[in-house]
C-alpha positions as CSV (number, residue, x, y, z in Angstrom):
1,X,-35.6,66.0,0.6
2,X,-39.3,66.6,-0.1
3,X,-39.1,65.2,-3.6
4,X,-37.4,62.0,-2.2
5,X,-40.0,61.8,0.5
6,X,-43.0,61.9,-1.8
7,X,-41.3,59.5,-4.3
8,X,-40.9,57.0,-1.6
9,X,-44.4,57.4,-0.2
10,X,-45.8,56.8,-3.7
11,X,-43.5,53.8,-4.0
12,X,-45.0,52.4,-0.9
13,X,-48.6,53.0,-1.8
14,X,-48.3,52.1,-5.5
15,X,-47.1,48.7,-4.5
16,X,-48.8,46.1,-2.2
17,X,-46.1,46.7,0.5
18,X,-47.8,49.4,2.5
19,X,-51.2,47.8,2.3
20,X,-50.0,44.4,3.3
21,X,-48.0,45.7,6.3
22,X,-50.9,48.0,7.4
23,X,-53.3,45.1,7.1
24,X,-51.0,42.8,9.1
25,X,-50.7,45.5,11.8
26,X,-54.4,46.0,12.0
27,X,-55.2,42.3,12.0
28,X,-52.8,41.5,14.9
29,X,-53.8,44.6,16.8
30,X,-57.5,43.7,16.4
31,X,-56.8,40.2,17.8
32,X,-55.0,41.8,20.8
33,X,-57.9,44.2,21.2
34,X,-60.6,41.5,21.1
35,X,-60.4,40.6,24.8
36,X,-61.0,44.4,25.6
37,X,-64.1,44.3,23.5
38,X,-65.5,41.1,24.9
39,X,-64.7,42.0,28.5
40,X,-65.7,45.7,28.2
41,X,-62.2,46.4,29.5
42,X,-61.2,50.1,29.1
43,X,-57.5,49.9,29.8
44,X,-55.6,50.2,26.4
45,X,-51.9,50.7,27.4
46,X,-51.3,47.0,27.7
47,X,-52.4,46.7,24.1
48,X,-50.0,49.5,23.0
49,X,-47.1,47.6,24.7
50,X,-48.1,44.4,22.7
51,X,-48.4,46.4,19.5
52,X,-44.8,47.6,20.1
53,X,-43.8,44.0,19.9
54,X,-45.4,43.7,16.5
55,X,-43.2,46.5,15.2
56,X,-40.1,44.2,15.6
57,X,-41.5,42.1,12.8
58,X,-43.1,44.8,10.6
59,X,-40.4,47.5,10.6
60,X,-37.7,45.2,9.0
61,X,-40.1,44.5,6.1
62,X,-41.1,48.1,5.9
63,X,-37.5,49.4,5.6
64,X,-35.6,46.5,4.0
65,X,-35.8,47.9,0.5
66,X,-35.5,51.6,1.2
67,X,-31.8,51.9,0.5
68,X,-30.8,48.3,-0.5
69,X,-33.0,48.4,-3.6
70,X,-31.3,51.4,-5.0
71,X,-27.9,49.8,-4.5
72,X,-29.0,46.6,-6.2
73,X,-30.6,48.3,-9.1
74,X,-27.7,50.6,-9.6
75,X,-29.8,53.7,-9.1
76,X,-27.9,54.6,-5.9
77,X,-25.3,56.3,-8.1
78,X,-27.9,58.5,-9.8
79,X,-29.3,59.5,-6.4
80,X,-25.9,60.3,-5.0
81,X,-25.1,62.5,-8.0
82,X,-28.4,64.3,-8.0
83,X,-28.8,67.9,-6.7
84,X,-30.3,66.6,-3.4
85,X,-27.6,66.2,-0.8
86,X,-27.0,62.9,0.9
87,X,-28.7,63.9,4.2
88,X,-31.8,65.0,2.3
89,X,-31.9,61.6,0.5
90,X,-31.6,59.6,3.7
91,X,-34.0,61.7,5.7
92,X,-36.5,61.8,2.8
93,X,-36.6,58.0,2.7
94,X,-36.7,57.7,6.5
95,X,-39.6,60.1,6.8
96,X,-41.5,58.2,4.1
97,X,-41.2,55.0,6.2
98,X,-42.3,56.9,9.3
99,X,-45.3,58.3,7.2
100,X,-46.5,54.7,6.6
101,X,-46.0,53.9,10.3
102,X,-48.1,57.0,11.2
103,X,-50.9,55.8,9.0
104,X,-50.9,52.6,11.1
105,X,-51.0,54.6,14.3
106,X,-53.8,56.8,12.9
107,X,-55.9,53.7,12.1
108,X,-55.2,52.2,15.5
109,X,-57.0,55.3,17.1
110,X,-60.2,53.4,16.3
111,X,-59.6,51.0,19.3
112,X,-59.6,53.7,22.1
113,X,-62.4,55.5,20.3
114,X,-64.5,52.2,20.6
115,X,-63.6,52.1,24.3
116,X,-64.6,55.7,24.8
117,X,-68.1,54.7,23.5
118,X,-68.2,52.1,26.3
119,X,-67.4,54.7,28.9
120,X,-63.5,54.7,29.0
121,X,-61.9,58.2,29.2
122,X,-58.8,59.9,27.7
123,X,-56.2,59.5,30.4
124,X,-52.5,60.7,30.6
125,X,-51.2,57.1,30.4
126,X,-53.1,56.7,27.1
127,X,-51.7,59.9,25.6
128,X,-48.2,59.1,27.0
129,X,-48.5,55.6,25.7
130,X,-49.2,56.8,22.1
131,X,-46.4,59.4,22.3
132,X,-44.0,56.7,23.4
133,X,-45.3,54.2,20.8
134,X,-44.7,56.8,18.0
135,X,-41.2,57.5,19.3
136,X,-40.5,53.8,19.7
137,X,-41.6,53.1,16.1
138,X,-39.6,56.0,14.7
139,X,-36.5,54.7,16.5
140,X,-37.1,51.2,15.2
141,X,-37.4,52.6,11.6
142,X,-34.0,54.4,12.0
143,X,-32.4,51.1,12.8
144,X,-34.2,49.5,9.8
145,X,-33.0,52.3,7.4
146,X,-29.4,51.8,8.7
147,X,-29.6,48.0,8.1
148,X,-30.8,48.7,4.6
149,X,-27.8,50.8,3.9
150,X,-25.4,48.0,4.8
151,X,-26.3,45.6,2.0
152,X,-27.9,45.4,-1.4
153,X,-29.8,42.2,-0.4
154,X,-33.2,43.1,1.1
155,X,-33.6,39.8,2.9
156,X,-30.2,40.3,4.7
157,X,-31.2,43.9,5.5
158,X,-34.5,42.6,7.1
159,X,-32.6,40.0,9.1
160,X,-30.0,42.5,10.4
161,X,-32.8,44.9,11.3
162,X,-34.9,42.2,13.0
163,X,-31.9,40.8,15.1
164,X,-30.9,44.4,16.1
165,X,-34.5,45.3,17.2
166,X,-34.9,42.0,19.0
167,X,-31.7,42.5,21.0
168,X,-32.8,46.1,21.9
169,X,-36.2,44.6,22.9
170,X,-34.7,42.0,25.3
171,X,-31.9,44.3,26.6
172,X,-33.8,44.8,29.8
173,X,-34.2,41.1,30.3
174,X,-30.5,40.4,29.7
175,X,-29.7,43.2,32.2
176,X,-31.9,41.5,34.8
177,X,-30.0,38.2,34.3
178,X,-26.4,39.6,34.4
179,X,-27.1,42.3,37.1
180,X,-24.6,44.8,38.4
181,X,-23.0,47.5,36.3
182,X,-23.8,45.9,33.0
183,X,-27.5,45.8,33.9
184,X,-27.4,49.6,34.6
185,X,-25.8,50.2,31.2
186,X,-28.3,48.0,29.4
187,X,-31.2,49.7,31.2
188,X,-29.9,53.1,30.3
189,X,-29.6,52.2,26.7
190,X,-32.9,50.3,26.6
191,X,-35.6,51.8,24.3
192,X,-38.2,49.7,26.1
193,X,-37.5,50.9,29.6
194,X,-38.0,54.5,28.5
195,X,-41.1,53.5,26.6
196,X,-42.6,52.0,29.8
197,X,-42.3,55.5,31.4
198,X,-44.6,56.9,28.6
199,X,-46.9,54.0,29.1
200,X,-47.4,55.0,32.7
201,X,-48.3,58.5,31.6
202,X,-44.9,60.0,32.4
203,X,-43.9,62.5,29.6
204,X,-40.3,62.7,30.5
205,X,-38.3,65.3,28.5
206,X,-35.1,63.3,28.9
207,X,-36.7,60.2,27.4
208,X,-38.0,62.3,24.4
209,X,-34.5,63.7,23.9
210,X,-33.1,60.2,24.2
211,X,-35.3,58.8,21.4
212,X,-34.6,61.8,19.2
213,X,-30.9,61.4,19.8
214,X,-31.1,57.7,19.1
215,X,-32.8,58.4,15.7
216,X,-30.2,61.1,14.9
217,X,-27.3,58.8,15.7
218,X,-28.7,56.1,13.4
219,X,-29.4,58.6,10.6
220,X,-25.8,59.9,11.0
221,X,-24.1,56.5,10.8
222,X,-26.4,55.6,7.8
223,X,-25.2,58.7,6.0
224,X,-21.6,57.8,6.9
225,X,-22.0,54.3,5.5
226,X,-23.2,55.6,2.2
227,X,-20.7,58.4,2.1
228,X,-17.8,55.9,2.8
229,X,-19.1,53.7,-0.1
230,X,-19.3,56.7,-2.4
231,X,-15.7,57.7,-1.7
232,X,-14.4,54.1,-2.0
233,X,-16.0,53.9,-5.4
234,X,-14.2,57.0,-6.5
C-alpha cells in the first residue's frame, strides 16, 4: 500500500493537477476570507462551511483519474496481478488523494492565524470545524474514488462524483421539503448535518464513527467493483 501511495502522490505533484487544484482552492478560499479581513471579523467557521461547498467541485477533479486512468491505459491488469493486494491498491490511491487534500487544509491554516494576529482566539468551534472539514473532505474523496472505479472515462467519473456529492450536499434541503419519515432518514444519512455539529464545536463520537464508516463502506464497494471486474475478465 505504501508503494502505491507514494507513486500516486508523486503522480499528483509531478503533474499540474495538484498545483492547479490547490491554487483554485486557495484562490476561492481567499475570496471568501476577504470580508473577514476587511471587517476585522474573527469568526471563521462560516468560511469553513463555504469551503466545504468548494470541495464538491474540487474532489471530482482530484479523484477522476485515480482508478479510471489505469483501466483506460490497460495498467489495471498489471496492478491487479502485482504482489500488492487489491485493498492495498485502493487504500494507497485513496490516501494519496487525501494527502493532497490535507495539503490544502494545511495551507488554509493561514486564515485563522491571520485572525489570531487581529485578536481572535482558538475556540472549540474552530477546532471542531476543522476536524469536521477534514472528515467531510475524506468522505467526499471516498465517493470520488468509487466513481473513478466505475468507468475508464475520467470525465464521466468526475460527473458521477459531482452529482453524487451534490445530492449528498442538498439531502437536508430535500428532507425539509418532503418532511416526515423520509426527512428523518435523509437527515440521518446526511454528511452535512453531522458536519454542522462539528462546526458548532460539538465533537460527537457517533458523528466521527459515522464518517469513518461512510468512508469504509465506499472503500469496500470500490474494491468489490474492481474485484467483480477482475473475475468477469477471467
